C-alpha positions as CSV (number, residue, x, y, z in Angstrom):
1,X,160.2,-293.0,66.8
2,X,159.5,-291.2,63.5
3,X,160.7,-287.6,63.4
4,X,158.5,-285.3,61.3
5,X,158.5,-281.6,60.6
6,X,157.1,-279.3,63.3
7,X,155.4,-275.9,63.2
8,X,157.6,-273.0,62.4
9,X,157.0,-269.3,62.7
10,X,158.3,-266.6,60.4
11,X,159.3,-263.2,61.6
12,X,157.4,-261.6,58.7
13,X,154.3,-262.9,60.6
14,X,153.4,-265.8,58.3
15,X,153.0,-269.2,59.9
16,X,153.7,-272.5,58.2
17,X,153.1,-276.1,59.3
18,X,154.7,-278.5,56.9
19,X,156.7,-281.7,56.7
20,X,160.0,-281.1,55.0
21,X,163.8,-281.2,55.2
22,X,165.1,-280.7,58.7
23,X,168.5,-279.4,57.6
24,X,170.2,-278.1,54.5
25,X,173.9,-277.7,54.7
26,X,177.4,-278.6,53.8
27,X,178.9,-282.0,54.6
28,X,177.4,-285.5,54.9
29,X,175.0,-286.8,57.6
30,X,178.0,-288.6,59.1
31,X,180.0,-285.4,59.3
32,X,177.2,-283.5,61.0
33,X,176.7,-286.5,63.4
34,X,180.4,-286.6,64.2
35,X,180.3,-282.9,64.8
36,X,177.6,-283.1,67.5
37,X,178.9,-286.1,69.3
38,X,182.4,-284.5,69.7
39,X,180.9,-281.2,71.0
40,X,180.5,-280.3,74.6
41,X,177.0,-280.7,76.1
42,X,175.7,-282.9,73.3
43,X,174.3,-285.4,75.8
44,X,171.8,-282.7,76.9
45,X,170.3,-282.3,73.4
46,X,166.8,-283.7,73.6
47,X,164.3,-285.2,71.2
48,X,160.8,-284.3,72.3
49,X,158.0,-286.6,71.1
50,X,154.2,-286.5,71.6
51,X,152.7,-289.8,70.7
52,X,149.2,-288.6,71.3
53,X,149.0,-285.5,69.1
54,X,151.9,-286.7,66.8
55,X,154.7,-284.1,66.7
56,X,158.3,-283.9,67.5
57,X,160.9,-281.2,68.1
58,X,164.3,-280.6,69.8
59,X,165.2,-279.3,73.2
60,X,167.9,-279.1,75.8
61,X,168.3,-280.3,79.4
62,X,169.0,-277.3,81.7
63,X,168.2,-278.9,85.1
64,X,168.2,-282.5,86.1
65,X,164.4,-282.5,85.5
66,X,163.9,-279.5,83.2
67,X,164.1,-279.3,79.4
68,X,164.0,-276.1,77.5
69,X,162.3,-276.0,74.1
70,X,160.4,-273.8,71.6
71,X,156.9,-272.8,72.8
72,X,155.2,-273.0,69.4
73,X,155.3,-276.8,69.4
74,X,154.0,-277.0,73.0
75,X,151.2,-274.6,72.1
76,X,149.6,-277.5,70.3
77,X,149.0,-278.9,73.8
78,X,146.7,-276.0,74.7
79,X,144.2,-277.1,72.1
80,X,144.3,-280.8,73.0
81,X,141.8,-280.7,76.0
82,X,144.6,-281.5,78.5
83,X,144.4,-280.2,82.1
84,X,145.5,-276.5,82.1
85,X,146.2,-274.1,85.0
86,X,146.3,-270.4,84.5
87,X,148.8,-269.1,87.0
88,X,148.8,-265.5,85.9
89,X,152.4,-265.1,84.7
90,X,152.5,-268.7,83.5
91,X,150.2,-271.4,82.0
92,X,150.8,-275.0,83.2
93,X,149.7,-277.9,81.0
94,X,149.6,-281.6,81.9
95,X,150.3,-283.6,78.8
96,X,149.3,-287.3,78.2
97,X,152.0,-288.9,76.1
98,X,154.8,-286.4,75.9
99,X,158.3,-287.8,76.3
100,X,162.0,-286.7,76.0
101,X,164.8,-288.8,74.6
102,X,168.6,-288.3,75.1
103,X,171.6,-290.2,73.7
104,X,175.2,-290.4,74.9
105,X,176.3,-292.5,71.9
106,X,174.5,-292.9,68.5
107,X,173.2,-296.3,69.6
108,X,172.4,-295.5,73.2
109,X,169.0,-293.8,74.0
110,X,167.2,-293.1,77.2
111,X,163.6,-291.8,77.4
112,X,161.8,-289.9,80.2
113,X,158.1,-289.0,80.5
114,X,157.1,-285.4,80.7
115,X,155.0,-284.5,83.7
116,X,154.3,-280.8,83.1
117,X,154.7,-278.1,80.5
118,X,155.1,-274.4,81.4
119,X,154.4,-271.6,79.0
120,X,155.2,-267.9,79.6
121,X,152.0,-265.9,79.6
122,X,153.8,-263.3,77.5
123,X,153.8,-266.0,74.8
124,X,150.2,-267.2,75.3
125,X,148.7,-263.7,75.6
126,X,150.6,-262.0,72.9
127,X,150.2,-258.8,70.9
128,X,150.9,-259.1,67.2
129,X,154.6,-258.8,66.6
130,X,155.6,-259.9,70.1
131,X,154.8,-263.6,70.5
132,X,158.0,-264.8,68.8
133,X,160.1,-263.0,71.4
134,X,158.9,-265.4,74.1
135,X,158.9,-268.6,72.1
136,X,160.4,-270.6,75.0
137,X,158.7,-273.4,77.0
138,X,159.8,-275.6,79.9
139,X,159.2,-279.3,80.3
140,X,159.3,-280.9,83.8
141,X,160.3,-284.6,83.6
142,X,158.7,-287.2,85.9
143,X,162.1,-288.1,87.3
144,X,165.6,-286.6,87.3
145,X,168.1,-287.5,84.6
146,X,171.1,-288.8,86.5
147,X,173.5,-289.8,83.7
148,X,173.6,-286.4,81.9
149,X,174.9,-283.0,83.0
150,X,172.5,-280.2,82.4
151,X,173.7,-277.3,80.3
152,X,174.6,-274.2,82.4
153,X,172.9,-270.9,81.6
154,X,175.2,-267.9,82.2
155,X,174.0,-264.6,83.7
156,X,175.8,-262.6,81.1
157,X,177.4,-263.2,77.7
158,X,179.7,-261.0,75.6
159,X,179.2,-261.9,72.0
160,X,181.6,-261.0,69.2
161,X,180.1,-260.0,65.8
162,X,181.6,-262.9,63.9
163,X,181.3,-265.6,66.5
164,X,180.2,-269.1,65.2
165,X,177.0,-270.6,66.5
166,X,176.6,-274.4,67.0
167,X,173.2,-275.9,66.7
168,X,172.6,-279.4,68.2
169,X,169.4,-280.9,66.8
170,X,167.4,-284.0,66.5
171,X,165.5,-282.7,63.5
172,X,165.7,-285.4,60.8
173,X,162.7,-285.0,58.5
174,X,165.0,-285.5,55.6
175,X,165.8,-289.0,56.8
176,X,162.4,-290.3,58.1
177,X,162.2,-293.2,60.5
178,X,165.7,-292.6,61.8
179,X,166.8,-291.2,65.1
180,X,169.8,-289.0,64.2
181,X,171.3,-286.3,66.4
182,X,173.3,-283.9,64.3
183,X,175.1,-280.6,64.6
184,X,175.8,-277.7,62.3
185,X,177.2,-274.2,62.4
186,X,175.8,-270.8,61.8
187,X,178.4,-268.3,60.8
188,X,176.7,-264.9,60.8
189,X,174.2,-263.1,63.0
190,X,172.3,-259.8,63.3
191,X,170.1,-258.3,65.9
192,X,166.4,-258.2,65.4
193,X,164.3,-255.9,67.5
194,X,160.6,-256.7,67.8
195,X,158.5,-253.6,67.5
196,X,156.0,-253.8,70.4
197,X,156.1,-254.5,74.0
198,X,154.7,-253.6,77.4
199,X,157.8,-251.5,78.1
200,X,159.1,-249.0,75.6
201,X,162.7,-250.2,76.1
202,X,161.9,-253.9,76.3
203,X,161.9,-254.2,72.5
204,X,165.5,-253.2,72.6
205,X,166.5,-255.5,75.4
206,X,165.0,-258.8,74.1
207,X,166.6,-259.8,70.8
208,X,166.2,-262.3,68.0
209,X,169.1,-263.5,66.0
210,X,169.2,-264.6,62.4
211,X,171.9,-266.4,60.4
212,X,171.6,-266.8,56.7
213,X,172.2,-269.8,54.6
214,X,175.0,-268.8,52.2
215,X,176.9,-270.0,49.2
216,X,180.4,-271.1,50.3
217,X,183.5,-269.7,48.6
218,X,187.2,-270.2,49.0
219,X,187.8,-266.5,48.3
220,X,186.5,-263.7,50.5
221,X,184.2,-261.6,48.3
222,X,184.6,-257.9,47.9
223,X,183.6,-256.0,51.0
224,X,180.1,-254.6,50.3
225,X,179.2,-251.0,50.4
226,X,177.1,-249.8,53.3
227,X,174.3,-249.1,50.9
228,X,174.3,-252.6,49.5
229,X,171.3,-254.9,50.3
230,X,171.2,-256.6,53.7
231,X,171.6,-260.0,52.1
232,X,174.8,-259.0,50.3
233,X,176.3,-257.5,53.5
234,X,175.4,-260.5,55.7
235,X,176.6,-263.0,53.1
236,X,180.0,-261.3,53.1
237,X,180.4,-261.8,56.8
238,X,179.1,-265.3,56.7
239,X,181.6,-266.4,54.1
240,X,184.5,-264.6,55.8
241,X,183.7,-266.3,59.1
242,X,183.3,-269.7,57.4
243,X,186.7,-269.5,55.7
244,X,188.2,-268.9,59.1
245,X,186.6,-271.9,60.7
246,X,185.8,-274.3,57.8
247,X,183.1,-276.3,59.6
248,X,179.9,-277.9,58.4
249,X,177.2,-275.3,58.2
250,X,173.5,-275.5,57.8
251,X,170.0,-273.9,57.7
252,X,167.4,-274.9,60.3
253,X,164.0,-275.8,58.9
254,X,161.0,-277.4,60.5
255,X,162.2,-280.4,62.6
256,X,164.9,-278.3,64.3
257,X,162.5,-276.1,66.3
258,X,163.7,-275.9,70.0
259,X,167.2,-277.1,69.2
260,X,169.9,-275.5,71.5
261,X,172.2,-272.9,70.0
262,X,175.6,-272.3,71.5
263,X,178.1,-269.5,70.9
264,X,181.9,-269.7,71.1
265,X,183.3,-267.2,73.5
266,X,186.9,-266.5,74.6
267,X,187.7,-265.6,78.2
268,X,191.3,-265.2,79.3
269,X,192.5,-266.8,76.0
270,X,190.3,-269.9,76.5
271,X,187.5,-270.7,74.0
272,X,184.4,-272.4,75.3
273,X,180.8,-273.0,74.2
274,X,178.0,-271.3,76.0
275,X,174.2,-271.8,75.7
276,X,172.6,-268.7,74.0
277,X,169.2,-269.7,72.6
278,X,166.9,-272.0,70.7
279,X,166.0,-272.4,67.1
280,X,162.5,-270.8,66.6
281,X,162.0,-271.1,62.8
282,X,163.2,-269.6,59.6
283,X,162.4,-266.7,57.3
284,X,163.5,-264.9,54.1
285,X,165.9,-262.1,54.6
286,X,164.2,-258.9,55.8
287,X,164.4,-256.5,52.9
288,X,163.2,-259.1,50.4
289,X,160.0,-259.7,52.4
290,X,159.1,-262.8,50.5
291,X,157.5,-266.0,51.5
292,X,159.8,-269.1,51.4
293,X,159.8,-270.9,48.1
294,X,156.7,-273.0,47.5
295,X,158.7,-276.3,47.0
296,X,160.4,-276.3,50.3
297,X,160.9,-280.1,50.2
298,X,163.4,-279.5,47.3
299,X,165.8,-277.4,49.4
300,X,167.9,-280.4,50.2
301,X,168.3,-281.2,46.5
302,X,168.7,-277.6,45.5
303,X,170.3,-275.7,48.4
304,X,171.0,-272.7,46.1
305,X,167.3,-271.9,46.5
306,X,167.9,-271.3,50.2
307,X,170.5,-268.6,49.9
308,X,168.0,-265.8,50.9
309,X,166.7,-267.7,53.9
310,X,167.8,-267.2,57.5
311,X,167.6,-269.3,60.7
312,X,165.7,-267.4,63.5
313,X,166.8,-267.9,67.1
314,X,164.9,-266.9,70.2
315,X,167.0,-266.3,73.3
316,X,166.4,-265.8,77.0
317,X,169.1,-263.1,77.0
318,X,168.5,-259.4,76.6
319,X,170.8,-256.9,75.1
320,X,172.4,-254.7,77.7
321,X,171.4,-251.2,76.9
322,X,173.9,-249.4,79.2
323,X,175.8,-246.8,77.1
324,X,179.2,-248.4,78.0
325,X,178.2,-252.0,77.6
326,X,178.6,-252.5,73.9
327,X,181.3,-251.7,71.3
328,X,181.6,-252.1,67.6
329,X,183.0,-255.6,68.0
330,X,181.1,-256.9,71.0
331,X,177.6,-257.0,72.3
332,X,176.8,-257.7,75.9
333,X,173.7,-259.7,76.9
334,X,172.1,-260.3,80.3
335,X,169.8,-263.2,81.2
336,X,166.1,-262.5,81.4
337,X,165.6,-263.3,85.1
338,X,162.0,-264.3,84.5
339,X,163.1,-267.4,82.7
340,X,165.4,-268.3,85.6
341,X,162.5,-268.0,88.0
342,X,160.5,-270.3,85.8
343,X,163.2,-272.9,85.5
344,X,163.9,-273.0,89.2
345,X,160.2,-272.7,90.3
346,X,159.2,-275.6,88.0
347,X,162.2,-277.7,89.0
348,X,161.7,-277.4,92.8
349,X,157.9,-277.6,92.8
350,X,157.2,-273.9,93.6
351,X,155.3,-273.7,90.4
352,X,152.8,-276.5,90.3
């Protein structure tokens, strides 16, 4: 299969559809490949391919027969004259040649046919400024995946401010005609609150996360002033966290859409990975409000040009707004139960 770039959406409400580098980052392809195959849950990282329309993106197995991915790629199916059911809260599509591939080793691949695609109506019937919040779609496979353990989705997650995030992706537009599953880390994040919703508080409960692509340094830079630009402040925390962990990092560009993002959490002194969201796209840092550079295909050759760019993550978790839930160092998130109902309903046949 040939992996190409897929549609990405910018938080500054500009959409791009281009073929370009899937990943810019530190380390070689082999280092990023080694990182993912040594990480927990890597078998569940999915390569999604549509041989009829001709697009690919990443995803993750969350039930034996359910894959989670970004909705913006699956939205292409709505315009392909496939059978569609409007179920009120959901839209169900029957694709023709959509498939999902997994690998346990770099040379071992197994592929399954996709039977149904489920989109949240909050994504399909969006108000401007809201659609990116619900950029999550579900794929039902024609049969259960027996050899791979699905990724568990927690009901709640407590996230530290400098926690590393691991992305497991099949995006490889920078190495066409090759199937390469890779991993990279994001070392900094910030909350992004969409500005519209059907509920006045919902824009505070559903969050987006961004992690910038930064210039590494072996010395912690001077701590920025609170009045310094957002890019300066966030770059400081990214470099500080990277120095602590020293792992391959990267920037997600088209080709990585739908890739699972994991956070490292520590409970009772034990560190573990927990699923937190999916790569949705990328954008320039907020206060600069610029379009991405015109020659995006050159980012892999000139990564310095990407230092004002951030990876955007959509998540099925909502920030807990209880006054006692959050501190300066930790934020507490709760699962949006609607996504859980979608996953279980599609898996057991209640949604059909």
